[in-house]
KELUMPA-187315 format. One record per residue: residue in one letter; x, y, z of N, C-alpha, C in turn. Coordinates in steps of 0.001 Angstrom, whole numbers, plus 500000, padded with zeros to 6 digits. Each point is the difference from the previous one (the first is absolute). Example, Ala and Ser with C-alpha at 12.3 -4.5 7.8 and 13.67 -1.06 7.14 Angstrom:
BEGIN
A513190494310507800499110501190500000500900501200500000 S499650501050499280500820501190500060499230501090500730 
//
This chain:
BEGIN
M500671499104500113499857500510499981500380501460499754 R499688501088498951501130501261500212499348500995500904 V500389500308500489499473501038501437500668501471499488 K498587500718499337500188501496499443500738500909501088 P501052501226499844500891500670500152499031500867501142 R500555500988500922498634500506501204499773501286499211 N500448500591498958499480501121499016499533499801498439 F499984498542500112499004499711498837498839500403499904 R499151500831498401498524500320500581499766499421498224 P498889499582499810499759499221498900499409501319498813 V500240500414499170499219501255498977498939499361499598 E498781500828500498498541499766499827499779500283498474 P499056498869499413499736500621498207499790501034499712 T499104501174501029499561501181499317500727501158500303 E501313499180500978501130501503500034500879500378498957 N499438500746499977500970500548498668501656500282500431 I500574499474499128501542499386500393500649500976498689 T499847500191499506500495501347498890499945501252500264 T499715501206501223499600500308500126501098501109499385 S500005501238499397501545500524499269500334500634501471 R499135501001500958500326500243501326500220499411501048 Q501433500310500793500291499543500754499309500729501231 A500440498379501289499065500945501221501103500886500976 P499339500495500558500844501377500684501113499453500522 E499871498958501014501021499268500708500846499620499337 E500016499525498603500655498959499118501206500877499696 K501120499930500262501305500312499230500065500324498514 P500542500560499330499843499618498477501140498975499598 L500172499753499152500848498648499930501354500424499262 P501525499743500551500477500666499701500473499582498746 I500309500963498492500239499331498792501524500954500189 R500784498794499108501173500618499794500079500670498343 P501434501064499960499428500544498947500308499056498262 L499497499832499036500711499203499295501276499829499504 A500845500984500091500926500183499616501191499365500977 E499457499691501039501045499278501374499471498633499761 V498798499923499706499741498608499561501037499443499119 Q499788500442498941500879500013499028501459499629499827 E500410500394501071501369500931500394500650498289500518 E499007499781500980500449498513500727499579498984499261 A498993500022499166499845498813499370501126499613498393 R500814501236500088501318499869499142501028499907500620 K499794500327501291501362498997501098499771499094500324 V498693499329500290500113498147500257499969499761498958 H499656499876498711500692499320498549501538500288499677 H500488500494500289501182500685499890500864498936501334 S499874500332500870500406498792501118499686498966500181 L498748499018499418499853499021499459500739499031499026 R500566501004498894500988499783498948501525499884500609 L499982500698500871501426500127501204500268498823500723 G498658499652500066499978498844500850500772498641499733 I499241499847498756500389499360498662501307499645500086 K500813501539499682501493499837499822500850499706501489 E498971500608501111500935499537500903500311498428500799 G498928499093499455499871499055500285500823498941499385 G500534500547498551500971499014498825501446500406500517 W500231501512500550501433500295500818500318499450501417 S498524499429500821499955499848500803500550498152500255 S499198499549498519500422498467499878501440499936499975 L500506501462499257501040499165499267501269500158501108 M499490500544500808500612499850501943500267498440500184 V498810499523500110499932498777500223500127499270499464 G500238499966498721501091498952499142501556500327500167 F500231501026499893501228500166500308500899499219501336 G499282501012500547500280499608501623499758498812501326 E498551500407499865499324499191500651500380498413500103 S499459499361498652499773498900499618501631499336499957 Y501102500953499783501357499055500349500370500468501464 L499516500322500629500089500095501621500642498296500882 T499394499120499616500430498972500772501173499427499180 A500057500159498512501148499739499280501592500524500478 F499553501671500420501381500170500176500184499509501953 G499102499640500549500479499437501165500384498846500008 E499789499109498638500384498729499629501658500559500163 F500453500608498759501222500800499398500943500555501812 L499499500534500646500146500273501123500534498735501125 K499995498488499547499932499534500486499181499473501283 A498985500103500348499047499804500673499314498998500519 T499969499495500997499362499171499863498829499300500244 A499351498901500128498768500003499914499066500190500617 L500389500701501516499311500505501071499956501663499240 Q501099500326499876500123501368499508499097500784499300 L499928498676498807498996500030498862498546500000500293 G499949499497501165498664499643500483499621501457500425 L500810500613501041499852501231500506499560501253498784 L500792499835499038500219501225499092498724499928499383 T499044498533499866499070500171499384498894500217500866 T499983499638501312499066500165500493499536500584500953 L501178500728500781500129501093500713499520501143500039 P500773500676498780499008500837499383498687500406500122 Q498932498779499347498896499982499423499963499743501599 L499808499697501228499410499620501120500424501676500702 L501146500405499812500010502054500554498918500586499067 A500189500000498810498795500888499369498892499422499959 S499628499047500562498014499284500510499818500793501079 L500747499765500946500128500876501243499552501301500166 V501405500286499329499759501945499788498546500769499237 Q499346498645499070499144500544499043498585500237501009 L500267499416501615498930499932500801499748501917500014 S501129500782500026499726501118500232500462501098498924 A500005499560498969499627500546499071499131501356499319 F498875499155500848499206501156499305499481501002500941 K500433499471501343500324501473500760500918500515499887 L501134500036499008501027500958499909499304500661498732 T499174499043499382499230500859498907499325501244499991 I499077500113501301499074500538500639500626501286500845 L501474499915500486500808500666500596501133500775499505 L499985499671498660500721501173498895499092500362499019 A498673499632500249498635500615499469500134500239497946 T501072499833499929500072499624498382500234498837499640 R499276499321498614500605498951500027501245499627498829 K499998501413499271501257499700499051501482500482500656 R499528500864500926501426500022500891500361498878500601 I499202499137500304500644498599500504500493499475498948 V499094499992499228500287498821498748501906500467499573 V500230501276499830500918500453499254501510499904501034 I499427499987501172501094499799501390500780498681499540 N498832499110500167500783498902499857500402498883498969 A499482500610498830500385499870498369501556500446500197 A500133501670500640501444500105499961501221499185500719 L499139499620501108500961499414501174500573498756499067 Q498576498992499627500297498859499544501002500011498794 A500163501109498933501248499956499046501412500158500681 L499497501111501216501538500312500088500422498587500599 I499548499210500948500594498400500599500409499559498966 W499934499774498696500647499564498742501800500377500082 L500347501589500443501021500216499904500522499370501505 V499170499952501082501060499897501128500253498266499864 I498833499021499358500831498794499714500868500164499453 I499964500827499132501485499371499038501255500444500658 G499975500523500664500638501230501116500731498884500643 V499132499551500718500172499572501645500327498717499749 T499641498826498922500548499119499541501081499684499511 Y500734501281499305500818499963499549501494499941500592 Y500086500899501212500405499930500979500141499141501388 T498692499355499982499928499194501179499711498606499405 E499338499883499069500020498516499339498786498752501052 S499638501105500597498727499371501143498759499997499429 V499700498588500256498449499648499777499588500400500972 N500438499893501165498656500905501375499796500981499419 A500761500706499426499851501677499730498678500161499221 L500742499262498822498907499552498838498343499646500438 I500128499440501098498752499397500165499330501302501254 I500387500731500807499712501009500365499712501304498871 L501027500294499425499065500793498837499098499814498729 T499931498451499873498625499914499441499165499835500580 A499904499746501132498620500433501706499787501475499728 F501074500718499501499305501482500003499482500295498856 Y500542499554498576499334499812498746498583499728500165 F499488498665500626498672499759499982499045500828501036 I500436500332500958499164501440500839499877500775499451 F501315500657499245499449501249499461498997499721498788 A499957498749499036499061499644499322498155499843500933 T500383499409500818498928500341501044499121500833500215 L500995500539500466499159501356501013499179501097498837 G500507499673498712499660500883498981498850499481499746 A499693498485499869498678499359499245498746500475499939 P499923500241501730498316500362500037499533501594499313 A501252500420500354499712501365499715499950500204498335 W500824499066499375499300500038498684499027499215499391 T499408499318500514498926498843499862498759500908499633 S500086500495501347499157501636500599499883500949498713 W500829500512499789500658500741498708499077499629498708 M500629498905499794499742499843498778498101499406499663 G499483499707501285498525499495500019499414501518499706 D500519501438500395499052500569499617500470500786498568 L501461499826499648499913500440498707499378499066499200 V500216499118499793499241498590498905498237499939500281 P499183500710498899498572499965500150499442498569500007 E499174499494501252499408498275500577500023499776498321 N499356500491499041499336499208499042501092499544499150 R501794500571500061500533499657499240501658499570500822 R499304499429501008501382499173500616500584498876499599 G498897499425499918500351498551498874501161500354498864 R498960500634499532501329500198498346500704500960500294 Y500351500872500837501140500633500575501409499269500183 F499552499219501377500653499464500327500584498954499377 G499021499185499317500572498900498635500910500563499412 Q500008501404499309500969500543499251501413499893500803 R499442500675501263501401500192500674500806498751499999 N499500499052500341500545498729500937500490499699498549 R499249499472498285500900499881499040501268500813499975 I500069501362500232501509500804499617500728499747501298 V499428499236501035500879499330501039500342498787499792 G499802498876499529499809498864499576501245500073499008 L499693500964498734500784500104499244501755500358499762 F500133501428500944500897500353500742500999498904501072 S498807499273500656501139499533500705500798498603499508 F499038499738499156500696498834498851501139500608499096 I500243500682499872501148501159499510500869500061500341 S499553500567501049501299500226501258500668498929500482 I499071499385500391500320498156500764501246499425498515 T499666499997498606500569499252499722501293501009498987 S499964500896500337501421501177499466500614500088501397 A499861499607501224500938499703501275500345498813500011 G499455499126499270500749498623500176500690499831498923 L500111500877498978500742500007498740500777500798500631 I500139501250500511501074500759500652500868499404501164 L499841499373500972500227499205500637500810498742499696 D499830499383499072500266498890499080501342500423499688 R500001501108498977501249500623499757500961500329500672 L499523500884500888501472500793500705500249499168501217 S498987499011499925501072498712500893500928499548499799 Q500078499951498916501447499405499312500911501147500044 I499720501187500789501314501014500440499807500220501714 N499052500493499956499611500089501794499165499901500220 T499492499211500820498374499552500367499364501334500448 F501047500360501546499179501163500587499892501202499100 L500793500055498739499744501303499262498603499854499033 G499891498874499643498316499084499622498867500670500752 F500110500043501361498963499829500886499829501496500148 S501265500634500078500048501379500306499418500886499024 V500076499466498782499464500794498742498421499461500064 L499422498960500378498638499934500201499187500542501048 F501291499888501052499258501097501162499806501867499217 G501148500174499660499863501393499512498663500012499193 A499735499237498877499065499886498818498418500600501064 A499876499276501247499252499489500922499662501721500471 F501189500506500655499899501069500737499528501407498663 I500723499714498885499049501412499210498863499940499407 S499590498410499862498146499434499695499831500922501192 R500222499937501082498749500029501111500102501798500470 V501303500317499462499649501594499955499214500211499186 I500171499568498225499055500607499397498667499949500062 S499397498976500415499013499896500675499686500671501059 T500851500667501124499845500455501209499157501601499090 V501311500245499350499194501294499600498963500471498816 I499469498692499444498757499522499414498942500019501440 I500282499593500636499107500066500900499734501670500796 T501318501051499968499858501270500764498962500596498684 R499858499494498606499306500582499107498316499869500120 Q499653498958500860498381499868500095499413500913500627 Y498747499734499721499456500216501174499270499602501040 E499408501221500802499388499370501295498880500581499837 P499158499065500544498711500738500256499838500479501342 R499532501087500310499573500110501486498976499104500393 V500553499486501118498772498906500718500398499989501742 E498793499958500816500399500205501375500214498632500412 L500843499410500406500564498686500188499618499620501499 Q499027499082500496499174499708501103501046498109500376 E499989499754500935500590498997500656499040499283500200 P499479498635499291498938498913500483499510499618501105 E499215499641500354499936499377501610500354499057500722 P500522500345501300501023499167500304499677498528500293 Y500853498588499413499833499349500146501589499037499981 S500052499879501349501684499613500487500496499025499395 F501179499951499379500718498590500189499703498700500096 A500281500692501847499384498451500465498392498774500307 R499194501327499487498836499502499511499603499186499074 F501184500608498876500340499289498582500276498716500250 L500976499584501232500983498986499626498993498844501060 R498788500794500597499232498887501089499251499540499001 K499229500242498854499037499975498645500512499059499095 L501802499982500428499915498903498730499605498890499410 N499233499137501325499647498608499189498280500315500596 R499791501277500368498312500236499928499036500497499109 D500574500529499387499522500616498724500519500000498822 P499058500351498780500384499174498554501593500901499515 Y499881501353500285501491500866499929501164499362500555 G499610499588501381501026499644501205500277498664499231 F499368499312499811500191498127499373501151500393498432 F499558500878499360500577500314498591501374499852500481 S499939501530500853501475500278500252501230498976500696 L499049499107501169500769499077500578500452498706498747 Y499082500540499114500479498783498518501604500509499466 I499910501378499452500545500404499683501277500266500599 M500156500205501040501013499721501556500964498603499730 L499006498956499758500562498431499957500648499650498991 M499630500764498864500142499845498686501323500401499745 M500312501373500689501021500956499341501603499474500867 F499134499070501136501222499862501291500508498581498597 A498882498879499880500408499095499626501466500536498411 V499244500985499332500857500536498950501229500001500143 Y500133501110500842501287500295500480500752499070500577 L499807499476500364500651498619500596501404499848498695 A499395499933498600500954499808499186500157501313498670 A499350500893500239500266501084499417501258500287499860 P500674500437501323501198500588499513501016499413499390 L499985498847500266501017498702500040500318500259497818 F498652499928499616500164499989498108501235500249499812 V500487501272500817501259500513499007500559499423500443 L500878499360500945501128499366500080499499498453499259 Y498608499575500232500423498986498900500079499995498588 W499517501191499715500482500134498607501389500477499214 L500456500864501651501629500419499240500850499181500452 R499642499453500534501023498977501073499913498197499841 I498742499790500106499960498979499852499337499221498928 L499487500649498776500196499891498397500548500689499161 N500913500467500221501183500932499815499596501181498528 F498542500223500433499639501425499099500651500468499829 N500225501197498646500588501308500209499314501038499827 Y500197501048500129499468500979500500498924500467498649 F500437499746498796499013499825499393498841499205499506 Q500350498793500613498573499272500324499629499946500798 F500437500622501498499387500689500991498754500772499339 T500287501292499275499115501068499619499162498921499281 I500236499249499416499068499358498732498712499550501029 L500783498784501224498756499799500850499169501052500495 I500222500841500871499531501143500082498955500648499352 S500302500192498995498977500767498645499587499039499568 M499540498543499856499557498925499848498364500447501044 S500315500072501054498872500212500638499513501198500094 S500810500954500219499357501269499530498875499812498834 V500688499610498836499140500479498452498578498925500350 T500234498837500900498583499125499739499160500602501029 S500492500391501461499614500844500267498616500869499670 F500974500793498980499168501679499518498973499332498813 I500428499305499217499168499408498986498485499222500636 T500130499140500856499107499059500354499177500968501151 M500364501202500603498942500945501193498573499762498933 T500365500756499120498356500022499437498743498960500065 T501014498743499961499442498953499588499226499354501586 W501250499884500865499627500011501076498286501030500640 G500132501040499293499177501082500451498929500168499639 R499794499249498553498603499200499570499303498862500846 N501299498826499896499080499124500864499426500211501479 A501005501079500867499374500219501180498642501221499660 D499795500609499621499001500555499321499033498736499588 H500086499402499271498925499004499839499881498638501109 F501248499390500367499562499157501153500489500451501319 G500200500992500244500330500539501355501506499946500201 N500221501121500942501546500165500994500764498209500587 K498780499536500491500397498500500629500205499468499040 T498940499304498724501057499623499601501208499637498910 V500458501383499946501307500203499504500676499653501329 L499921500699500934500904499687501175500059498755500080 W498953499495500279500312497786499681500759499306499017 G499841500719498895500734499790498793501686500504500188 S500240500937500270501446500779500203500995499755501360 S498996499359500689500504499862501399500993498468499531 Y499100498983499601500306498948499719501254499816499008 L500382500726499141500475500079498905501412500711500535 V499691501319501232501236500178500819500859499292500554 A498932498693500855500770498887500631500234498935499278 M499948499906498678500936499117498888501178500335499762 V500489501345499965501271500814499758501334499217500633 P499954500220501090500942499471500405500291498385499658 F499187499351499983499957498594499441500930499770498717 F499528500995499050500600499954498660501504500235500416 W500303501354500836501349499798500157500720499074500088 F499615499607501328500784498409500484500153498991499301 A499058499793498757500301498887499407500820500023499060 L500528501503499577501419499902499109500882499378500551 K500016500068500970501441498775501071500012498874498435 Y499154499413500270499655498525499229500174500169498534 L500170501135499410499811500173498565501760500592499627 P500398499466498679501576500208499707499637501838499722 H501459500169500774500367501545499540499318501195499393 E500572499612498557500027500500499069498337500533499673 W498895499091500594498585500127499963499528501212500866 A501058500362501211499354500849501160499723501519499695 F500519500426498741500262501165500091498381500509499096 P499628499375498741499134499693499100498623499684500860 L499994498774501102499187499265500555499192501098501234 G501611500821500511499980501201500598498642501664499910 V500330499910498742499076501347499155498545499517500049 V499693498721499716499016499335500201499547500441501137 I500236499712500975499958499554501427499515501471500156 Q500823501285499472499936500774500626498350501031499563 G499958499535498311498569500474499435499314499553500801 I499850498932500820498611499361501056499988500763500893 T501107500676500512500375500174501623499045501434499363 G500368500926499043499124501260499244498868499602500183 V499496499180499487498621499602499673499306499618501313 S500565499637500984499184499846500930500034500677501132 W501447501314500215499733500775501043498993501319499345 A499887499753498397499238501502499602498495499588500520 G499527498886499584498797499178501019499645500742501320 F501029499088500745499637500682501327500120500932500391 G501083501042499427499907501715500410498696500351499826 L499373499807498917499230500605499571498565499329500866 S499663499079500040498948499501500728500332500616501689 S500850499605500340500711500817501767499721501223500015 A500031500849499173499925501403500017498765500432499946 N499174499361498804498161500099499882499251499359501365 F500589499349500592499420499190500901499791501453501619 I500936500731499681499817500961500835499396501154499676 Y499724500082499018499052501206499373498963499376500410 D499256498819499752498594499556500213499999500153500940 M501232499313501051498823499513501739500124501091500684 V501483501325499856500085500988500869498985501378499620 D499257501093500871499228500339499162501191501315499879 Q499340501155499633500925501266499814501098500835501338 P498944500020501021500690501062500536501019498689500540 Y500129499041500414501067499457500723501253499015499154 R499534500721498148500733498635499417501578500874500046 I500654500780500100500986500607499848500711499492501602 R498793500170501129500918499142501117500158498707500229 F498945499248499180500296498551499784500729499717499323 M500416500716498938500991499699498966501813500223500324 S499547500733501484501328500028500668500339499061500574 Y498840499059500483500039498975501429500318499366499021 H499226499227498909500201498908499545501691499931499502 T500542501329499237501265499954499798501260499703500857 A499016500404501336501331499936501252499994498421500573 V499116499059499890499978498812500485500891499462498966 K499124500442498672500891499327498445501804500046500086 G500261501215500668501471499956500007500323499408501477 I499448499818500874500661499334501243500071498556499255 A499078499461499478499697498584499474501691499906499261 I500059500913498761500940499882499297501661499946500039 F499685500598501725501627499988500410500098498952500635 M498763499441501038500627498867500693500236498856498996 G499438500167499462499950498876498215501111499884499443 G500765501308499692501541499760499683500849499742500697 V499913500702501202500960499130501198499934499356500426 L498895499126499890499890498219500857500766499408498384 G499843500436498802500270499205498868501920499788499776 S500214501509499394501554500320500424500603499504501472 W499445500033500615500723498866501562500351498597499597 L499407499812499821499100498231499243501002499449499152 A500265501565498661500757499382499232501126499517500185 E500657501072500771501294499474500393500831498750500859 F498534498967500083500962498936500690500105499121498580 D501256498943500447500286499528498494498926498365500369 M499967499586499013499110498904499964500378499448498907 D501166498696500102500030498760499331499019499167499468 W498580500395499882499241498582499989499549499701498770 K500077499128499206499884499628498353498919501465499688 I498961499561500885498655500923499177500407501402499684 I500626500335501453500077501474500581501352500765499764 P500892499580499321501562500024500077500340501373501095 S499177501287499550500439501025500984498612500787500974 G500632500996500580498723500331500788499378501227499170 I500516500475498765498671500936498903499221498870499332 Y500432499040499301499241498887499650498893499432500894 G500166499744501133498835499927501472498931500814499973 V500411501582500367499553501149500545498842500133498354 I500490499818499062499519499539498668498842499309499939 L499772498684500444499320498940500126499185500786501155 L500284500610500979499427500008501495498552501025499506 S500524501154499079499522501101499461498734499441499298 G500483499217499364498402499533499026499154499242501082 V500585498768500323498830499671500979499350500918501089 A500545500806500431499686500843500886498645501029499255 R500225500271498779499256500867499231498736498952499710 L500144498729499372498719499039499704499352499827501294 V500655500219501561499244499666500945499269501000500388 V500322501502499549499125501083500553498926500018498965 A500515499949498669499113499578499202498619499475500080 G500214498710500549499186499069499724498996500054501458 V500390500336501231499723500538500985498924501525500317 F500545500978499153499325501408499944499393500147498716 V500423499728499132499307501033499157498565499287499089 E499680498802500677498711499565499610499295500766500952 K500011500406500956499313500830501280499576500819499800 I500621501050499258500040501200499602499216500287499326 R498577501051500646498889500103499336499854501204498864 E499631499596499092499535501210498107499098500696501026 V500293501034499831499212501199499864498634500394499079 R500760499763498853498790499799498991499060499026499929 V499310500413499232498952498248498984500863500177498549 V500573498581500205500647499271498838499609498985499680 P500019499437498888499576498849499410501133499280500152 H499500498522499616501047498741500710501320500393499163 R501195499536500976501840499827499632499778499187498568 P501100499938499020500153499001498859501051498840500961 H500169499322499165500975498879500635501164500294500033 F500715499899501445501576500083500631500847500349498428 I500512498542499775500558499905498146499505501178499198 R499215500040499804499290501057498815500033501337500595 F500072500138501133500079501210500192501481500915500486 T500657498820500140501624500354500434501080499893498804 T499382499233498960501393499630499037498985500597498759 I499240499322499484498993500892498849499689501111499781 M499483500941500798499036500890500284501452501084500069 P501553499956500888500308500970499699500869499781498700 V500313498992499706500813499942498381499221500845499334 Q498639499496499327498790501023499566500362501304500460 G499649500338500410500287501285500591501680500509499899 F500824499114500080501244500610499334500354500324498789 Y499461499257499060499970499666498779498964501519499000 L499095500188500979498917500653499903500416501805499951 E500615500169501238500358500831500431501406500429498984 S500573499394500055501828500055499280499199500758498127 M499071499018499606499676500194498724498920501360499920 L499622500429500944499067501069500199500918501152500149 G501344499901500542500543501270500514500832500089498680 L500209498751499292500784500494499054499130500919498421 N498404499243499858499544500425499130499835502015500681 R500204499769501556499576501353499872501396501232500020 T501044499438499857501069500550500011500378500379498182 V499162498641499362500265500286498646499138501280499587 R498793500153500260499150500481499577500087501460500514 R500461500231501057500140501597500499501422500440499424 F500869499346499436501411499912498996498973500647498843 K499160499548499391499679500354498624499077501565500118 Q499548499959501049499146501432500540501249501103499820 R500729499703500872501016501156499410500637499892498785 M500366498500499251500384500756499326498670500801498827 R499077499763499767498983500628499505500014501739500449 R500066499837501119500156501451500801501111500428499375 M501265499912500117501377499940499116499392500683498256 W499524498971499374500136500411498872498436500900499552 R499199500108501221499318501519499617500532500990500252 V500662500486500793500883500851500317500832500442498754 M500714498962500010500959500387498589499280500152498930 E499039499684499623498953500237499100499368501486499867 R499597500693501153499680501185499979500789500949500075 Q501629499402500754501039501265499471500547499583498551 E499616499290499270500356499956498723499277501028499057 R498485499632500493499078500568499287500443501989500813 A500178500472500833500614501297500732500495500363498571 L501269499241500451501695500535498790499251500339498555 N499371498804499437498845500061498875499897501400499532 A498508500359501060499769501167500276500624501675499377 I501330499767501052500939501015500298500409500768498323 P499427501260499594500565500273498443501222500385499677 P500616499545499234501540500467499965500601500820500306 A501082499986500153501033501457500898499763500849498468 S500618501203501131499964501253498382501015499634499680 P500628500972499033501548500110499150500497500574501391 A501428499622500078500552500827500743500554501145499208 A500290501140501285500353501087499320501283500436499660 P500486501072499002501047499862499089501240500080500600 E499718500381501258501543500015500700500023499105500700 S499316498770500253500312498910500327500285499144499366 E500304500356498919500597498603498783501060500386500136 H500642500987500068501223500707500321501036499776501466 K499130499528500633500174500046501379501320499090500371 N500324499237499011501383498849500396500847500216499406 D500413501259498927500404500088498833501615500534500569 
//
């Protein structure tokens, strides 16, 4: 039963609701001048275009810098435990700092200022990493500086989200962010691939020089993106803190309400995933002896397949529901460690091509898992609590990532001379796969779907045939779209050239030169 508001008053049929005169007690509507409205619309349109460019430059920073931090730690001779800390401790600290990020935004009273400050500090971190590691060669220093890098990124995230939410019209958000994500994915792939080629070539001369070039490019990219942010327009808005809901209260309801149960599932799954996630760099570079170029292809493959199949997972989520996508992608995520473990029993020359296939499956599975888990938050949580609940959700996920990474890295340092498990890294990879299967089997079926959706398809068809169909479809559509846009640009250029040629032909011939000009050079 819907309760009517206290000040609700239905309009009678006989009441004149089109009266031109206002009641004496009513104030006239504040009408802004047309020129001011047009100027603000122009600023918003310009800022949205700048936002896409800023996303491209920010993704260059991630591709040149963030994607190669673990490889840099391995170059500095980091132990398995140190690599685990490098991967997980920064995310833990950043997720805990995010609990107060919205309060900082309220305190500074402007979202643009906090985004610009944190972006500039994030850019400077790359120069500090180059300088400090050059003189100290300390992995612990790299861990601390990486933590500051992620903290600065996290502090600006709520402000940027709120800011862009006001800039992008509600009816254009999907189209705008879809276009921005395509640019981000394209530039990420270009930067990761270029960085791998640069590192592979310069490592033959000086490996540290190669990493310095990559981190220098990350610094320049972030500086350019920061300058672009300063040129964007920020609408005036009064920021208000949502209703209080403590973190302790959120933790007490982890297994009591649907959102808490979902957060508990994500937390346990991240714990199982990060048992082995920090160790894959060691597994690829030290055990399988891949070079930096092969390492680049592996991380690029997962990025490409994730980007291409994201739209397919989205359509499946709209049709079959987010729980169905989470159900299928969770079991795919659980199977990935077993695939890597199986390479132990195959010839070494098969390791890299099969590894590329495994990374493609990894990208497909994580695209569905990330999309469905994010959509669950929007479906379950009301708008006033959404920012706070996302902060709490990120915090518990960061704690689980840290605990799983530290435990897995510690277990990997044990020597195992067993026939099936020859080393600690193999043992942790196998343990991670088993833990993922157990968590998915126990929890994913108990998560409740918010929307009414049709019956889900068969598991094998949903996790194999449909993603492959989506991969092929999106690849062909993307290629056709690129060719079509190229043809349109060529037609526009041809029309411009034709207009210029007609304009030149319409100009009358020049008058004869003056007599004195004929003998000018005599």
